[in-house]
C-alpha positions as CSV (number, residue, x, y, z in Angstrom):
1,M,-23.9,-41.9,40.3
2,T,-24.5,-43.1,43.4
3,T,-22.3,-43.2,46.5
4,S,-23.2,-45.4,48.6
5,P,-22.7,-48.6,48.4
6,K,-25.6,-51.2,47.5
7,G,-26.5,-54.0,50.3
8,D,-26.5,-56.3,46.9
9,A,-22.8,-55.3,45.6
10,A,-20.5,-57.9,44.6
11,I,-17.6,-55.4,44.9
12,S,-18.3,-51.7,46.1
13,V,-15.8,-49.1,45.6
14,R,-15.0,-46.0,47.3
15,G,-12.8,-42.9,46.5
16,I,-9.9,-44.8,45.8
17,T,-6.7,-43.1,44.9
18,K,-2.9,-44.6,43.6
19,S,-0.8,-42.3,42.1
20,F,2.5,-43.9,41.0
21,K,5.9,-41.2,41.8
22,D,4.2,-38.4,40.3
23,Q,1.9,-39.9,38.2
24,Q,-1.7,-39.9,39.8
25,V,-3.9,-43.2,37.6
26,L,-6.7,-43.1,40.5
27,R,-8.4,-39.5,40.5
28,G,-11.1,-41.1,43.0
29,V,-12.9,-44.3,42.0
30,D,-16.9,-44.8,43.1
31,L,-18.6,-48.6,41.8
32,D,-21.2,-51.0,42.5
33,V,-21.2,-54.1,40.5
34,A,-24.0,-55.9,41.8
35,R,-24.1,-60.5,43.0
36,G,-24.3,-62.2,39.7
37,S,-24.0,-59.7,36.7
38,I,-21.1,-58.9,34.4
39,F,-20.1,-55.2,35.2
40,A,-17.9,-54.1,32.2
41,L,-14.6,-51.8,33.2
42,L,-14.1,-50.1,29.7
43,G,-11.0,-47.7,29.3
44,S,-8.0,-46.3,27.1
45,N,-4.7,-48.0,28.3
46,G,-3.2,-46.5,30.4
47,A,-6.7,-45.4,31.9
48,G,-5.8,-47.1,35.4
49,K,-8.1,-50.4,34.5
50,T,-5.5,-53.0,35.7
51,T,-4.0,-50.7,37.9
52,L,-8.4,-51.2,39.7
53,I,-8.4,-54.3,39.3
54,K,-4.5,-55.2,41.1
55,I,-6.3,-53.5,44.2
56,L,-9.8,-55.3,44.2
57,S,-7.4,-58.3,43.6
58,T,-5.0,-57.6,46.8
59,L,-2.3,-57.6,43.9
60,L,-2.0,-53.5,45.3
61,R,-2.5,-51.1,48.0
62,A,-4.7,-47.9,47.0
63,D,-3.2,-44.7,48.1
64,A,-6.5,-44.2,50.1
65,G,-11.0,-45.6,49.8
66,T,-11.8,-48.7,50.8
67,A,-13.6,-51.5,48.6
68,T,-14.6,-55.0,49.6
69,V,-15.1,-57.7,47.4
70,H,-18.1,-60.0,47.8
71,G,-18.2,-58.5,51.9
72,R,-14.3,-58.7,52.6
73,D,-12.6,-55.2,52.6
74,V,-8.9,-55.0,50.8
75,V,-6.9,-54.3,53.3
76,S,-8.0,-55.6,56.5
77,D,-8.8,-59.4,55.3
78,A,-7.2,-60.0,51.9
79,A,-6.6,-63.3,52.6
80,G,-10.3,-63.3,52.9
81,V,-10.6,-61.9,49.2
82,R,-8.0,-63.9,47.7
83,Q,-10.5,-66.6,48.9
84,A,-13.4,-65.4,47.2
85,I,-12.0,-64.2,43.8
86,S,-10.5,-65.5,40.8
87,L,-8.2,-62.7,38.2
88,T,-7.1,-63.6,34.5
89,G,-5.0,-61.5,32.5
90,Q,-4.9,-60.2,29.8
91,F,-2.7,-63.6,28.3
92,A,-4.2,-67.2,29.4
93,A,-2.2,-68.8,32.5
94,V,-1.8,-72.1,31.5
95,D,1.3,-74.9,31.2
96,E,2.2,-75.7,27.5
97,V,3.9,-79.0,28.2
98,L,0.4,-80.3,30.1
99,T,-2.6,-81.9,28.9
100,G,-5.7,-79.3,29.1
101,R,-6.9,-81.5,31.4
102,E,-3.9,-81.8,32.9
103,N,-3.8,-78.1,33.8
104,L,-6.7,-78.0,35.5
105,V,-5.8,-81.6,37.5
106,L,-3.2,-79.5,38.9
107,V,-5.0,-76.3,39.5
108,A,-7.4,-78.1,41.6
109,K,-4.4,-80.5,43.6
110,L,-2.6,-76.7,44.4
111,R,-6.5,-75.8,45.4
112,H,-6.4,-78.8,47.8
113,L,-9.5,-80.0,46.6
114,V,-11.7,-83.8,46.6
115,G,-11.6,-85.3,42.9
116,P,-9.2,-83.8,41.0
117,G,-10.4,-85.5,38.2
118,G,-13.7,-85.5,38.0
119,I,-13.9,-81.6,38.0
120,A,-10.9,-81.1,35.3
121,D,-13.6,-83.2,33.3
122,E,-16.5,-81.1,35.1
123,L,-14.8,-78.2,33.6
124,L,-13.5,-79.2,30.1
125,A,-17.2,-80.4,28.9
126,R,-18.8,-77.1,30.7
127,F,-16.9,-75.0,27.7
128,D,-16.3,-77.5,25.8
129,L,-13.3,-78.6,25.4
130,T,-13.3,-82.7,26.3
131,E,-12.0,-83.5,23.1
132,A,-8.8,-81.3,23.3
133,G,-8.8,-81.9,26.4
134,K,-6.2,-84.7,26.1
135,R,-3.7,-82.6,23.9
136,A,-1.4,-80.6,25.0
137,A,-2.1,-76.8,26.2
138,G,0.1,-75.7,23.4
139,T,-1.4,-77.2,20.4
140,Y,-4.3,-75.1,21.1
141,S,-5.9,-72.1,19.8
142,G,-6.1,-68.3,21.2
143,G,-9.4,-68.8,21.9
144,M,-9.0,-72.7,23.0
145,R,-7.0,-71.3,25.4
146,R,-8.6,-68.2,27.1
147,R,-11.4,-70.6,27.3
148,L,-9.1,-72.8,29.1
149,D,-7.6,-70.5,31.1
150,I,-11.6,-69.3,32.6
151,A,-11.5,-72.8,33.2
152,M,-9.0,-72.9,35.6
153,S,-9.8,-69.6,37.4
154,L,-13.6,-71.3,37.9
155,I,-11.2,-74.5,40.4
156,G,-12.4,-74.1,43.2
157,H,-16.0,-71.9,42.8
158,P,-14.5,-68.8,43.5
159,P,-18.1,-66.4,43.7
160,V,-16.4,-63.2,41.7
161,V,-14.2,-63.1,38.8
162,F,-11.8,-60.2,37.6
163,L,-11.1,-60.8,34.1
164,D,-8.9,-58.0,32.8
165,E,-9.0,-57.6,29.1
166,P,-9.6,-61.5,28.6
167,T,-9.4,-60.7,24.8
168,T,-5.9,-58.8,23.6
169,G,-5.7,-60.0,20.9
170,L,-7.1,-62.5,20.1
171,D,-9.0,-63.2,16.0
172,P,-13.1,-62.3,16.1
173,E,-13.8,-66.3,15.7
174,A,-11.7,-66.7,19.3
175,R,-13.5,-63.2,20.7
176,L,-16.8,-65.2,20.4
177,E,-15.5,-68.5,21.8
178,V,-14.1,-66.3,25.0
179,W,-18.3,-64.2,24.8
180,A,-19.6,-66.8,24.9
181,A,-17.9,-68.4,28.0
182,I,-18.1,-65.7,29.6
183,K,-21.5,-65.7,29.2
184,E,-22.0,-69.3,30.6
185,L,-20.0,-67.6,33.8
186,A,-22.5,-65.6,34.7
187,A,-25.2,-67.5,33.7
188,G,-23.4,-70.1,36.6
189,G,-24.4,-67.6,39.6
190,T,-20.6,-65.9,39.1
191,T,-20.1,-61.7,39.5
192,V,-17.5,-61.1,37.0
193,L,-15.7,-57.1,36.9
194,L,-14.0,-57.0,32.8
195,T,-12.1,-54.4,32.0
196,T,-12.3,-54.0,28.3
197,Q,-11.0,-51.1,25.6
198,Y,-13.2,-53.1,23.0
199,L,-17.1,-51.5,22.6
200,D,-19.0,-54.2,21.1
201,E,-17.5,-56.4,23.8
202,A,-19.1,-54.0,26.8
203,E,-22.1,-53.6,24.4
204,Q,-22.5,-57.6,23.4
205,L,-22.0,-59.3,27.4
206,A,-22.5,-56.7,30.2
207,Q,-25.3,-55.7,32.3
208,R,-23.4,-52.1,33.7
209,I,-20.7,-50.4,31.7
210,A,-18.5,-48.1,33.4
211,I,-16.1,-45.7,31.7
212,L,-13.1,-45.0,33.6
213,H,-10.6,-41.6,32.1
214,Q,-7.9,-39.9,33.1
215,G,-8.9,-41.4,37.1
216,H,-12.6,-41.2,37.1
217,I,-15.6,-43.0,36.1
218,I,-16.4,-40.4,33.8
219,A,-20.2,-42.6,33.1
220,N,-21.5,-45.8,34.7
221,G,-25.1,-46.7,33.8
222,T,-26.7,-49.9,31.8
223,L,-26.0,-49.7,27.4
224,A,-29.8,-47.6,28.1
225,E,-28.6,-44.8,30.0
226,L,-25.5,-44.5,28.4
227,K,-27.0,-43.7,25.1
228,A,-29.7,-41.9,26.3
229,L,-27.1,-39.6,27.2
230,L,-26.2,-38.2,24.2
231,P,-28.6,-36.9,22.1
232,P,-30.2,-38.6,18.9
233,V,-28.0,-40.1,16.0
234,E,-29.9,-38.4,12.1
235,V,-30.8,-41.3,9.9
236,T,-30.5,-40.1,6.2
237,Y,-31.7,-42.5,3.9
238,V,-28.5,-44.5,1.6
239,E,-29.8,-46.8,-1.1
240,K,-28.4,-50.6,-0.1
241,Q,-25.9,-52.9,-2.3
242,P,-26.1,-55.7,-2.4
243,S,-23.7,-58.0,-0.7
244,L,-21.9,-60.1,-2.3
245,E,-23.1,-63.0,-0.2
246,E,-26.7,-61.7,0.0
247,I,-25.7,-62.3,-4.0
248,F,-24.4,-65.6,-3.3
249,L,-26.6,-67.2,-1.3
250,A,-30.1,-66.1,-3.4
251,M,-28.1,-67.2,-6.4
252,T,-27.7,-70.6,-4.9
253,A,-31.1,-70.6,-4.0
254,R,-32.3,-70.6,-6.8
255,G,-30.5,-72.8,-8.5
256,E,-30.3,-70.2,-11.7
257,A,-28.6,-66.7,-13.1
258,P,-30.6,-64.2,-13.2
259,T,-30.7,-62.1,-16.4
260,Q,-27.4,-60.8,-18.3
261,P,-28.0,-57.5,-19.4
262,N,-26.5,-57.3,-22.4
263,P,-24.0,-53.8,-23.1
264,A,-24.3,-53.7,-26.4
265,A,-28.0,-53.1,-26.8
266,S,-27.7,-50.1,-24.0
267,G,-28.3,-46.8,-26.0
268,T,-29.0,-48.6,-29.6
269,G,-32.7,-49.0,-29.8
270,S,-33.5,-45.7,-31.1
271,E,-30.7,-46.2,-33.8
272,D,-32.1,-49.7,-34.9
273,Q,-36.1,-48.5,-35.3
274,E,-34.9,-45.9,-37.8
275,A,-33.1,-48.2,-39.4
276,S,-35.8,-50.6,-39.8
277,A,-38.0,-47.9,-40.1
């Protein structure tokens, strides 16, 4: 892992440490996040992921080390960092009484942007929420709320977005909806730093993955690079039985049932032959 800042890095972290009383949470973290990429920070509960996000978003000050976001130092230019970022926490921060559109309009007005209604309509369309935008956010599914939350975080076009465990508590279908929204962010050129404890989430979304364990980055690379750290797994051949779904699809596509076995005929062939003889 390199320790010198990369010139194209949207986020650069060097030697960050943080303790709470006698508990050392971060023990010298180094990482770089390329512009316009999705970077996943993996770690179990208590690994320090949220602490690092708070430091990078200027909500918490590190004990030692340096960090820059969008070329701005998180300590000496905290105001500049806040102008360049958006932070989405583990729970959707939407007003459930307001409609989806009204939530977006409110944030646009708070940012003193021109044409808040048009901004809201554009984001509703981008995240496939145009029809739902007329309803109170309290009626939304978990996935819809999270998509609205991400849409709200994009108002003002921040170049860097922090997503702290964005799919926690969501069902599988809602997780897929949020994954699509995150991919949409990166496709538009936004840099995304994503924290998660779900391995499949990192596999599906990130160009690079770092593993934070006991306050240290113990691995950092592409998925292929991380896989190369372990020896190949020996594959044992196991005969695969058809699933009920495969049986259903095959039968309905053919329009007829397969020939059924005859249990009564099992094991009686030789006796029948002897009787006939």
